[in-house]
C-alpha positions as CSV (number, residue, x, y, z in Angstrom):
1,M,0.1,0.1,-0.2
2,D,1.2,3.2,-1.2
3,Q,2.2,5.6,1.7
4,A,0.1,9.1,2.0
5,R,1.5,12.1,0.0
6,P,2.6,15.0,2.5
7,I,0.5,17.8,2.6
8,R,2.1,20.4,0.8
9,L,1.4,24.0,-0.7
10,L,-0.1,24.2,-4.4
11,P,2.9,26.1,-6.4
12,P,0.9,29.8,-7.3
13,D,0.6,29.1,-10.9
14,L,-1.4,26.1,-10.2
15,R,-3.3,27.7,-7.7
16,N,-4.5,30.7,-10.1
17,R,-6.0,28.5,-12.5
18,I,-7.9,25.9,-10.3
19,N,-9.0,29.2,-8.9
20,A,-9.6,30.9,-12.1
21,G,-11.6,27.9,-13.3
22,E,-14.1,28.6,-10.6
23,V,-14.8,31.9,-12.4
24,V,-14.1,31.4,-15.4
25,D,-15.3,28.9,-17.6
26,R,-15.7,29.6,-20.8
27,P,-15.3,32.4,-23.4
28,A,-19.2,33.7,-21.9
29,G,-18.1,34.0,-18.4
30,V,-15.1,36.2,-19.8
31,I,-17.3,38.4,-21.2
32,K,-19.8,38.4,-18.4
33,E,-16.9,39.7,-16.0
34,L,-15.3,42.1,-18.1
35,V,-18.5,43.7,-19.4
36,E,-19.6,43.7,-15.3
37,N,-16.3,45.8,-15.1
38,S,-16.7,48.8,-17.7
39,L,-20.7,48.8,-15.5
40,D,-19.2,49.2,-12.5
41,A,-16.8,52.2,-13.9
42,G,-19.9,54.2,-15.1
43,A,-19.2,53.4,-18.7
44,E,-21.6,54.8,-21.2
45,R,-21.0,52.7,-24.5
46,I,-19.8,49.2,-24.4
47,E,-18.1,47.6,-27.3
48,A,-17.5,43.7,-27.3
49,A,-16.4,41.6,-30.0
50,I,-14.9,37.9,-30.6
51,E,-13.6,36.0,-32.8
52,R,-13.7,32.1,-33.4
53,G,-16.4,32.0,-30.8
54,G,-13.9,33.8,-28.0
55,L,-11.4,31.1,-28.3
56,A,-9.2,33.3,-30.4
57,R,-9.8,36.6,-29.4
58,I,-12.4,38.5,-27.1
59,T,-12.1,42.6,-27.1
60,I,-14.3,44.6,-24.5
61,Q,-14.0,48.0,-24.7
62,D,-15.2,50.9,-22.6
63,D,-15.6,54.4,-22.2
64,G,-15.7,54.5,-18.0
65,S,-13.9,56.2,-15.4
66,G,-10.5,54.1,-16.5
67,V,-7.8,52.4,-14.1
68,P,-5.0,54.5,-13.4
69,A,-1.7,53.8,-14.5
70,D,0.1,52.9,-10.9
71,Q,-3.0,50.5,-10.5
72,L,-2.5,48.4,-13.4
73,E,-0.5,45.7,-12.1
74,L,-2.5,45.3,-8.7
75,A,-5.9,45.1,-11.2
76,V,-4.3,41.9,-12.3
77,T,-3.6,40.5,-8.8
78,R,-5.5,38.4,-7.1
79,H,-7.6,39.2,-4.2
80,A,-7.1,43.1,-4.8
81,T,-10.2,45.4,-6.0
82,S,-11.3,48.7,-5.4
83,K,-14.4,47.8,-4.6
84,I,-14.7,46.5,-0.8
85,S,-12.0,47.3,2.0
86,S,-14.1,45.9,4.9
87,D,-16.3,43.0,6.7
88,E,-19.4,45.4,6.5
89,D,-19.0,45.7,2.4
90,L,-19.8,42.2,1.9
91,F,-22.7,42.7,3.0
92,N,-23.4,45.6,1.7
93,V,-22.5,45.2,-1.9
94,A,-23.5,47.9,-4.3
95,T,-21.5,46.8,-7.5
96,L,-21.8,44.2,-10.3
97,G,-18.2,42.9,-9.1
98,F,-16.2,42.9,-5.9
99,R,-14.3,39.5,-5.0
100,G,-10.9,40.8,-7.4
101,E,-10.5,38.3,-9.0
102,A,-12.1,38.4,-13.0
103,L,-9.1,39.8,-14.4
104,P,-6.6,37.7,-12.2
105,S,-8.7,34.8,-13.2
106,V,-8.9,35.9,-17.0
107,A,-5.1,36.4,-17.1
108,A,-4.2,33.0,-15.5
109,V,-5.7,31.0,-18.7
110,S,-5.2,33.5,-21.4
111,K,-3.2,36.0,-23.1
112,L,-4.4,39.4,-21.9
113,S,-3.7,42.8,-22.9
114,F,-5.1,45.6,-20.3
115,S,-4.9,49.6,-21.3
116,S,-6.9,52.3,-19.5
117,R,-6.6,55.9,-19.4
118,T,-8.6,58.2,-17.0
119,R,-10.1,61.2,-17.8
120,Q,-8.1,62.8,-15.8
121,D,-4.6,61.7,-18.0
122,A,-3.8,64.4,-20.7
123,D,-3.0,62.6,-23.5
124,T,-2.1,58.9,-23.4
125,G,-3.0,55.7,-20.9
126,W,-0.9,52.9,-19.6
127,R,-1.2,49.3,-20.7
128,I,0.2,46.2,-19.4
129,V,0.6,42.6,-21.0
130,S,0.4,39.7,-19.2
131,N,1.2,36.0,-20.8
132,F,-1.1,33.4,-18.9
133,G,-0.6,35.1,-15.3
134,E,3.1,36.4,-15.8
135,I,2.9,40.4,-16.5
136,E,6.0,40.2,-19.7
137,E,4.9,43.9,-20.5
138,A,4.5,47.3,-19.6
139,G,4.2,51.1,-20.9
140,P,2.3,53.9,-22.5
141,A,-0.9,53.5,-24.8
142,A,-2.9,55.9,-27.2
143,M,-6.0,56.0,-26.5
144,N,-9.8,57.5,-25.3
145,P,-10.6,57.8,-21.6
146,G,-11.9,54.4,-20.7
147,T,-10.6,50.4,-20.7
148,R,-9.6,48.3,-23.4
149,A,-9.0,44.4,-22.7
150,E,-8.2,42.2,-25.2
151,V,-8.0,38.1,-24.2
152,S,-6.6,35.9,-26.7
153,D,-5.5,32.2,-26.7
154,L,-8.2,31.2,-23.7
155,F,-7.3,28.0,-22.0
156,A,-4.2,27.6,-24.3
157,N,-2.1,26.4,-21.1
158,V,-5.5,24.1,-19.6
159,P,-6.2,22.0,-22.5
160,A,-8.5,20.1,-20.8
161,R,-10.8,23.0,-20.4
162,L,-10.9,23.2,-24.0
163,K,-13.1,19.6,-24.4
164,F,-15.8,20.6,-22.3
165,L,-16.4,24.1,-24.5
166,K,-19.0,23.4,-27.3
167,T,-18.8,24.6,-30.9
168,E,-17.8,27.6,-32.2
169,A,-21.0,29.0,-32.9
170,A,-22.5,27.3,-29.8
171,E,-20.0,29.6,-27.8
172,A,-20.8,32.5,-29.5
173,R,-24.4,32.2,-28.7
174,R,-23.4,31.7,-25.1
175,S,-21.2,35.0,-25.1
176,R,-24.2,37.1,-26.7
177,E,-26.3,35.7,-24.3
178,A,-24.1,37.3,-21.3
179,V,-24.5,40.7,-23.1
180,F,-27.9,40.8,-24.3
181,R,-28.7,39.9,-20.3
182,L,-26.6,42.8,-19.1
183,A,-28.0,45.2,-21.6
184,L,-31.3,44.4,-20.5
185,A,-30.8,45.3,-16.7
186,H,-28.6,48.8,-18.0
187,P,-30.6,50.4,-21.2
188,E,-28.7,53.7,-19.9
189,T,-25.2,52.3,-21.6
190,A,-25.0,51.8,-25.2
191,F,-24.0,48.2,-26.1
192,L,-22.2,47.1,-29.3
193,W,-21.8,43.4,-30.2
194,A,-19.4,42.3,-32.9
195,V,-18.8,38.4,-34.2
196,D,-15.8,37.8,-36.6
197,G,-15.8,41.4,-37.6
198,K,-19.7,41.7,-38.1
199,T,-21.7,43.8,-35.8
200,Q,-24.7,41.9,-35.0
201,F,-26.2,44.6,-32.4
202,D,-25.5,48.1,-32.1
203,L,-28.3,49.4,-29.0
204,P,-28.4,53.0,-28.2
205,Q,-28.7,54.3,-25.0
206,G,-32.0,55.1,-23.3
207,Q,-34.1,52.4,-24.7
208,S,-37.1,50.9,-22.7
209,L,-37.0,47.3,-21.7
210,Q,-39.7,46.3,-24.0
211,E,-37.3,48.0,-26.9
212,R,-34.9,46.1,-26.7
213,L,-36.2,43.0,-26.0
214,S,-37.8,42.8,-29.6
215,L,-34.7,42.8,-31.2
216,F,-34.2,39.6,-29.7
217,W,-37.9,38.1,-28.8
218,P,-40.2,37.1,-31.3
219,E,-42.6,39.8,-32.0
220,A,-45.4,37.4,-30.8
221,V,-43.9,37.5,-27.7
222,C,-43.3,40.9,-27.4
223,E,-46.4,42.0,-28.0
224,G,-47.9,40.4,-25.2
225,L,-45.5,41.5,-22.7
226,I,-48.0,43.2,-19.5
227,P,-45.7,45.6,-17.0
228,V,-45.3,44.6,-14.3
229,E,-44.8,46.9,-10.9
230,H,-45.0,46.3,-7.5
231,E,-44.0,46.5,-4.0
232,Q,-44.4,44.5,-0.8
233,A,-42.5,44.3,2.5
234,G,-39.7,46.5,1.6
235,V,-39.3,43.6,-1.9
236,R,-39.9,46.0,-5.1
237,V,-40.4,43.9,-8.3
238,A,-40.9,45.6,-11.8
239,G,-40.3,44.4,-15.0
240,L,-42.1,42.4,-18.0
241,A,-44.6,38.7,-17.6
242,G,-45.7,37.6,-21.0
243,S,-49.3,37.1,-21.9
244,P,-50.4,33.3,-21.3
245,N,-51.9,33.5,-24.8
246,T,-48.2,33.7,-26.6
247,A,-46.7,31.1,-24.4
248,Q,-44.1,29.0,-25.9
249,A,-42.4,25.9,-24.7
250,R,-39.1,27.1,-24.3
251,A,-37.9,27.3,-21.1
252,D,-34.9,29.9,-21.6
253,R,-36.8,33.0,-21.6
254,I,-36.9,33.6,-17.8
255,L,-34.6,36.2,-17.3
256,L,-34.1,37.1,-13.1
257,Y,-32.5,39.6,-11.7
258,V,-31.2,40.9,-8.2
259,R,-30.6,44.4,-7.8
260,G,-29.2,45.2,-11.5
261,R,-27.1,41.4,-11.5
262,P,-28.4,38.8,-13.7
263,V,-28.8,35.5,-11.5
264,S,-30.2,32.1,-11.6
265,D,-32.3,31.4,-8.5
266,K,-34.6,28.3,-8.0
267,L,-36.5,30.5,-5.6
268,L,-37.1,33.2,-7.9
269,M,-37.7,30.9,-10.7
270,G,-40.2,28.7,-8.2
271,A,-42.2,32.5,-7.5
272,V,-42.3,32.7,-11.3
273,K,-43.7,29.5,-12.5
274,N,-46.1,29.5,-9.4
275,A,-47.4,33.0,-10.9
276,Y,-48.6,31.0,-14.2
277,K,-50.1,28.2,-12.2
278,G,-53.2,27.3,-13.7
279,R,-52.6,29.9,-16.6
280,L,-50.6,27.0,-18.9
281,I,-50.9,24.0,-20.1
282,S,-48.3,21.0,-19.2
283,R,-46.1,22.2,-22.3
284,E,-45.8,25.4,-22.3
285,Q,-43.6,27.7,-20.3
286,P,-43.6,31.2,-18.8
287,Q,-41.6,33.9,-20.4
288,A,-41.0,36.8,-18.2
289,V,-37.9,39.7,-17.3
290,I,-38.1,40.0,-13.3
291,F,-36.0,42.5,-11.4
292,V,-36.2,42.3,-7.5
293,D,-34.6,45.2,-5.7
294,L,-34.0,45.1,-1.8
295,P,-31.6,46.4,0.9
296,P,-28.2,45.5,-0.3
297,A,-28.7,44.1,3.3
298,E,-31.1,41.6,2.4
299,V,-29.3,39.6,0.1
300,D,-25.8,38.1,0.1
301,V,-24.4,37.9,-3.5
302,N,-21.5,36.4,-2.0
303,V,-22.6,32.8,-2.4
304,H,-21.4,32.0,-6.1
305,P,-17.4,32.4,-7.2
306,A,-19.6,33.7,-10.6
307,K,-21.5,35.2,-8.6
308,L,-24.6,33.9,-10.5
309,E,-26.6,32.8,-7.3
310,V,-28.0,35.0,-4.1
311,R,-29.1,33.6,-0.7
312,F,-32.0,36.4,0.9
313,R,-32.7,36.6,4.3
314,R,-36.4,36.5,4.2
315,E,-36.6,34.1,1.6
316,D,-40.9,34.2,1.9
317,A,-41.0,37.5,1.8
318,V,-39.2,37.7,-1.9
319,F,-41.1,34.8,-2.8
320,S,-44.5,36.5,-2.4
321,A,-43.6,40.0,-3.6
322,V,-42.5,38.2,-7.2
323,R,-45.4,35.8,-7.2
324,T,-48.0,38.9,-6.6
325,A,-46.6,41.2,-8.7
326,I,-46.7,38.8,-11.6
327,V,-50.0,37.4,-10.7
328,R,-51.8,41.0,-10.3
329,A,-50.1,41.9,-13.8
330,L,-51.5,39.0,-15.3
331,D,-54.9,39.4,-14.1
332,K,-55.0,43.1,-14.5
333,A,-54.6,42.4,-18.0
334,S,-57.3,39.9,-18.3
335,T,-58.7,39.7,-21.4
336,L,-62.5,40.6,-20.4
337,R,-62.0,44.5,-20.0
338,P,-64.3,46.5,-17.2
339,P,-67.2,47.8,-18.7
340,E,-67.1,51.5,-20.1
341,G,-66.8,53.8,-17.1
342,A,-65.7,50.9,-14.7
343,S,-62.6,51.1,-12.5
344,D,-60.3,48.2,-13.9
345,E,-58.7,48.1,-10.0
346,A,-62.3,46.9,-9.1
347,F,-63.0,44.9,-11.8
348,V,-59.7,42.8,-12.2
349,L,-58.6,42.9,-8.6
350,A,-61.5,42.5,-6.4
351,P,-62.7,39.2,-5.4
352,T,-65.9,38.1,-7.2
353,R,-68.3,37.5,-4.9
354,P,-71.1,34.5,-4.8
355,A,-73.5,35.5,-7.8
356,P,-77.2,36.0,-6.8
357,P,-78.6,32.7,-8.7
358,S,-79.2,33.5,-12.4
359,P,-83.0,32.8,-13.6
360,Y,-81.4,31.0,-16.3
361,Q,-79.7,28.4,-13.4
362,Q,-82.2,25.8,-13.7
363,L,-81.1,24.9,-17.7
364,L,-77.8,24.1,-16.4
365,D,-78.0,22.5,-13.2
366,V,-76.0,20.2,-12.6
367,R,-76.6,18.6,-9.4
368,P,-77.8,15.3,-8.9
369,D,-81.6,14.4,-10.9
370,P,-84.1,14.3,-7.7
371,R,-84.9,11.4,-10.3
372,R,-81.7,9.6,-9.8
373,A,-81.9,9.1,-5.9
374,D,-83.2,10.8,-2.6
375,P,-81.9,14.0,-1.7
376,T,-82.1,12.7,1.5
377,S,-80.3,9.9,1.6
378,Q,-76.9,11.9,0.6
379,T,-74.4,11.8,2.8
380,P,-71.5,14.2,3.3
381,A,-68.2,13.0,2.0
382,A,-66.9,14.3,5.2
383,D,-68.8,11.1,6.9
384,L,-66.7,8.8,4.9
385,P,-63.8,6.7,6.1
386,D,-59.9,8.2,6.0
387,A,-59.0,4.6,5.1
388,P,-59.6,1.7,3.5
389,P,-61.6,-1.0,4.9
390,T,-60.1,-4.4,6.4
391,G,-61.2,-7.7,6.3
392,P,-64.1,-10.1,4.9
393,G,-67.6,-8.1,5.1
394,S,-66.4,-4.9,6.1
395,S,-67.6,-1.8,4.7
396,S,-66.1,1.6,3.7
397,F,-67.2,3.2,7.0
398,D,-64.8,0.5,8.9
399,A,-61.2,2.0,9.8
400,G,-57.6,0.2,9.3
401,P,-55.3,-0.5,6.3
402,P,-56.6,-1.7,2.9
403,S,-57.2,-5.5,2.2
404,L,-56.8,-6.6,-1.7
405,G,-57.6,-10.2,0.0
406,A,-61.0,-9.3,1.4
407,T,-64.1,-11.2,0.8
408,P,-67.4,-9.0,-0.7
409,S,-69.7,-7.8,1.4
410,D,-73.0,-10.0,2.0
411,A,-74.8,-6.5,1.5
412,S,-78.0,-7.1,-0.1
413,F,-78.4,-5.2,-3.3
414,S,-81.3,-3.9,-5.4
415,A,-81.8,-5.7,-8.4
416,E,-83.8,-2.1,-9.6
417,P,-82.1,-1.2,-12.5
418,Q,-80.7,2.5,-12.3
419,A,-83.5,4.2,-14.4
420,F,-80.7,7.6,-14.4
421,D,-77.9,5.5,-16.6
422,A,-80.5,5.8,-19.6
423,E,-81.3,9.3,-19.3
424,Q,-80.7,12.2,-21.7
425,P,-77.7,14.4,-20.6
426,Y,-79.4,17.9,-19.0
427,W,-78.8,19.6,-22.0
428,E,-80.7,17.7,-24.4
429,R,-83.4,17.6,-22.0
430,D,-86.8,19.2,-23.3
431,L,-87.2,21.7,-19.8
432,A,-89.5,24.3,-19.8
433,V,-88.6,27.6,-20.0
434,P,-88.8,29.1,-15.9
435,A,-91.5,31.5,-15.3
436,A,-88.7,34.0,-13.6
437,V,-86.5,34.1,-17.4
438,R,-89.8,35.4,-19.0
439,D,-90.8,37.6,-16.4
440,D,-87.0,38.8,-16.8
441,A,-86.4,39.1,-20.3
442,R,-86.8,42.9,-20.5
443,T,-84.4,43.2,-17.7
444,Y,-81.9,40.7,-19.9
445,N,-83.1,42.6,-23.2
446,G,-82.9,39.0,-25.4
447,N,-79.6,38.1,-25.6
448,V,-77.7,40.8,-23.7
449,L,-75.5,40.5,-20.5
450,L,-75.5,44.1,-19.1
451,S,-73.6,43.5,-15.8
452,H,-70.5,43.1,-17.9
453,G,-71.3,45.0,-21.2
454,L,-71.4,41.9,-23.2
455,N,-74.4,40.9,-25.6
456,Y,-74.2,37.2,-26.6
457,L,-74.2,36.3,-30.5
458,G,-75.0,32.5,-30.6
459,Q,-73.1,29.3,-30.6
460,I,-70.4,28.1,-32.8
461,A,-69.7,24.6,-34.0
462,N,-71.3,23.5,-30.8
463,A,-68.4,24.6,-29.1
464,Y,-67.8,28.0,-28.5
465,L,-69.8,30.7,-27.4
466,A,-69.7,34.3,-29.2
467,L,-70.0,37.6,-27.7
468,V,-69.5,41.1,-28.6
469,E,-68.4,43.8,-26.1
470,T,-70.4,47.3,-26.1
471,S,-67.0,48.3,-27.4
472,G,-67.7,46.3,-30.9
473,E,-64.9,43.2,-29.8
474,L,-65.7,39.9,-30.5
475,L,-65.0,37.4,-28.0
476,L,-65.2,33.3,-28.0
477,V,-65.6,31.3,-25.1
478,D,-65.0,27.9,-25.3
479,Q,-67.9,25.9,-22.8
480,H,-66.1,23.1,-22.2
481,A,-62.7,25.2,-20.4
482,A,-65.7,27.4,-19.0
483,H,-67.5,25.0,-17.4
484,E,-64.7,23.7,-16.5
485,R,-63.2,26.3,-14.6
486,I,-66.8,26.6,-12.6
487,L,-67.0,23.4,-11.6
488,F,-63.3,23.4,-10.5
489,E,-63.9,26.7,-8.1
490,A,-67.3,25.1,-7.1
491,R,-65.5,22.0,-5.9
492,R,-62.5,23.8,-4.2
493,R,-65.0,26.5,-2.2
494,A,-67.0,23.0,-1.1
495,A,-64.1,20.6,-0.8
496,A,-65.1,19.7,3.0
497,S,-68.8,19.7,2.3
498,A,-68.7,17.3,-0.7
499,L,-71.6,15.3,-1.1
500,A,-71.9,11.4,-1.4
501,R,-74.6,10.0,-4.0
502,P,-75.3,6.5,-2.7
503,L,-75.9,4.0,-5.9
504,A,-79.1,2.2,-6.3
505,M,-76.8,-1.1,-7.7
506,P,-73.2,-0.7,-6.5
507,L,-70.7,-0.8,-9.3
508,S,-67.7,-3.2,-9.4
509,M,-64.7,-2.5,-10.5
510,S,-61.3,-4.9,-10.6
511,L,-58.1,-3.5,-10.0
512,H,-54.6,-4.1,-11.7
513,P,-52.2,-4.3,-8.5
514,S,-50.4,-0.9,-9.8
515,E,-54.2,0.7,-9.3
516,A,-54.5,-0.7,-5.8
517,E,-51.3,1.0,-4.7
518,R,-52.8,4.1,-6.1
519,L,-56.1,3.6,-4.3
520,Q,-54.4,3.4,-1.5
521,S,-52.5,6.2,-1.6
522,L,-55.9,8.4,-3.0
523,W,-58.1,6.8,-0.8
524,S,-58.7,10.0,1.5
525,A,-58.9,12.2,-1.7
526,F,-61.6,9.9,-2.7
527,R,-63.5,10.2,0.0
528,S,-63.2,13.8,0.4
529,L,-65.0,13.8,-3.5
530,G,-68.0,11.7,-2.6
531,F,-67.1,8.2,-3.3
532,D,-68.0,5.8,-1.0
533,L,-65.5,2.2,-1.4
534,E,-65.5,-1.0,-0.3
535,I,-62.5,-3.3,-1.0
536,Q,-63.2,-6.3,-2.5
537,N,-60.7,-9.4,-3.6
538,A,-59.0,-7.8,-6.4
539,G,-60.8,-4.9,-7.1
540,V,-63.3,-2.6,-5.4
541,L,-66.9,-1.6,-4.9
542,V,-68.1,1.4,-5.8
543,R,-71.3,2.4,-3.2
544,A,-71.7,6.2,-3.5
545,C,-70.2,8.9,-6.1
546,P,-69.8,12.4,-6.2
547,G,-73.7,13.7,-7.5
548,E,-71.5,15.6,-10.1
549,L,-71.1,12.2,-12.2
550,D,-73.3,9.3,-12.6
551,A,-72.4,6.2,-12.8
552,G,-70.6,5.9,-16.0
553,Q,-69.2,8.7,-15.4
554,A,-67.9,7.5,-12.1
555,L,-66.4,4.3,-13.3
556,N,-64.1,5.9,-16.2
557,Y,-62.9,8.9,-13.6
558,L,-62.1,6.6,-11.3
559,R,-60.3,4.3,-13.6
560,S,-58.1,7.8,-15.3
561,A,-57.4,8.8,-11.7
562,L,-56.0,5.4,-10.8
563,D,-54.2,5.1,-14.4
564,G,-52.2,8.0,-13.2
565,Q,-53.5,11.0,-14.5
566,A,-54.1,12.0,-10.8
567,D,-51.2,12.5,-7.8
568,S,-53.0,14.9,-5.8
569,L,-56.3,16.2,-4.4
570,E,-56.1,19.0,-6.9
571,E,-55.6,17.3,-10.0
572,L,-58.5,14.8,-8.8
573,W,-60.4,18.5,-8.8
574,V,-59.0,19.1,-12.1
575,L,-60.0,15.6,-13.5
576,M,-63.5,15.6,-11.9
577,S,-64.1,19.0,-13.4
578,C,-63.5,17.9,-17.1
579,R,-65.1,14.8,-16.8
580,A,-68.5,16.8,-15.6
581,A,-68.1,19.8,-17.8
582,V,-69.7,20.2,-20.9
583,K,-68.4,18.8,-24.2
584,A,-67.3,20.7,-27.3
585,G,-70.1,19.1,-29.3
586,D,-73.1,19.5,-27.3
587,R,-75.4,21.9,-28.7
588,L,-76.5,24.5,-25.8
589,S,-79.7,26.1,-25.9
590,R,-80.1,30.0,-25.8
591,G,-80.8,30.0,-21.9
592,E,-78.4,27.0,-21.2
593,A,-75.6,29.5,-22.9
594,L,-76.3,32.2,-20.9
595,S,-76.5,30.7,-17.8
596,L,-72.7,29.0,-18.0
597,L,-71.7,32.3,-19.5
598,E,-72.9,34.4,-16.4
599,T,-72.0,31.8,-13.7
600,W,-68.5,32.0,-15.6
601,L,-68.3,35.8,-15.3
602,Q,-68.5,35.5,-11.7
603,T,-66.3,32.7,-11.2
604,D,-62.5,33.3,-10.2
605,N,-59.5,32.3,-12.5
606,R,-61.9,32.4,-15.1
607,E,-59.2,33.3,-18.1
608,H,-57.9,30.0,-18.3
609,C,-59.3,26.3,-17.2
610,P,-57.9,24.1,-14.5
611,H,-55.5,22.4,-17.2
612,G,-54.2,26.0,-18.2
613,R,-56.0,26.4,-21.4
614,P,-57.4,29.9,-22.5
615,V,-61.1,30.0,-21.6
616,V,-61.7,33.0,-23.2
617,V,-59.9,34.8,-26.9
618,R,-60.3,38.4,-28.3
619,L,-60.8,39.0,-31.8
620,G,-60.2,43.4,-32.0
621,E,-60.3,45.5,-34.9
622,R,-55.9,44.5,-35.4
623,E,-56.9,40.6,-35.5
624,L,-60.0,41.2,-37.7
625,A,-57.9,43.2,-40.4
626,K,-55.2,40.7,-40.4
627,M,-57.7,37.8,-40.7
628,F,-58.8,40.2,-44.3
629,K,-55.4,40.5,-45.2
630,R,-56.4,44.6,-44.5
631,T,-52.9,45.4,-42.9
632,G,-51.2,46.6,-46.1
């Protein structure tokens, strides 16, 4: 067995290379560090250029305050900085750079020519040349005030690092992204970016965030951007959030900043995605540029060598502020606009109150039909068991762990067939129009929904309900999605008081072992929905089901849930709403459509169905002109 190696100090050049690897891992890292130094120097214009993806040459030039000649060598010396001087400064960092490691790290893995001239210098500046960490040359340099850094032969002395780099084109894209992200946070500075001698963008000073973003993101995405502005508990949040209607599958368009510093932070990312919860379908991603500003003492930026991660002192306050800011912005930009003269704030942000019963509600009543079961026999779901039954003959009202080997119960079942299985869906029934509808005809003025300034036009393709605003814009409502949202919100509000409707004849369903395992994990969730279940042999007996479902729907719902379409109570609510809602292709009478629309207009989160699909789309003058090719 070999003897243990002795502990010894590493050579300075090896230490420098290790430290450099923590700060600079690719050309984009070099560019980020050098551009941040230029911004800290108060530059009004920064020009960045690369050759061969940054491996041959990187040049960063600015018109900032510059570095005095007698301090240039210190600038490339490790742990030398002008930005902090005490322990207290570490927790009150007001600059982008502060560690004193950027230039030394770059110099350790490249050939670096660093020139600078302050505004006080008369005619010339000063330049030093470093060859992989060793200063080889120093002398005067003719240049305008500012700083110029030229980096060549990057990683030539660390060939192992080169193996982990991508193609030149990929590295160039990463470098461009680094400049782009800093440019978004500093509109007061002009930025030029060139690749292999060709200028790719030249951003002037004073552009707005949306103007700069429009040069990099698709037009359709930028048109849907919504301003975000909110302050809460000392945390200020600003920026732009993408409309759910223009969401795409790309996950790289969430740009986060803390005190002007680009970061990659799980807490902030989670807050953004949580704000879009229920507004996007599963494959869509949010698009947002969010700036978080808070006192320096509230955030620690000294937790990552490349300063990409931060740590917040009050994580819950930051999360809440970011989420609330985006939610309010999205709500305010709702497709449904307030009627003429109404307050935007009151219309969009005020919590909705339960609406008085509509005179049309009877036509859209999806509660259990009195003919299907005796209402007096309905059992509150709260009285059902929290755990599956155990033992032969045990009912679902017994406690204890489930036993798939249990024998069926000997309880007698009614042989009377369930009459409601053959009934027509409620939307096809020939229901008499209630007197309340006839008496209220003048109030509703035919098809007008006066409370929201909307006029119902009719049903399209038995799937969409067409309305027109008093402003003249057309709205199309997906009847299935709207009804899904209504049922989901009603189910969520009544979660603790759902009713279980006993079935005249219990239904049996066989279970695969994997389904039986899922049933055990979701047992209490099914109970809260209104199911009364009993384990028997390799299956389950359904004695009662939620009031929204008939017997056939209940079995299909259970099968879908146990197949893996739901893993939580909320997901079960979503699945329940989808099963019980009217479908595309269902013909709705005028009264049913009006009842659906009125109820939907009083529902929380009405812009999207529980799956995240849009419920309503707007066709204004611009959209219609495009359809008719009148945009020229």
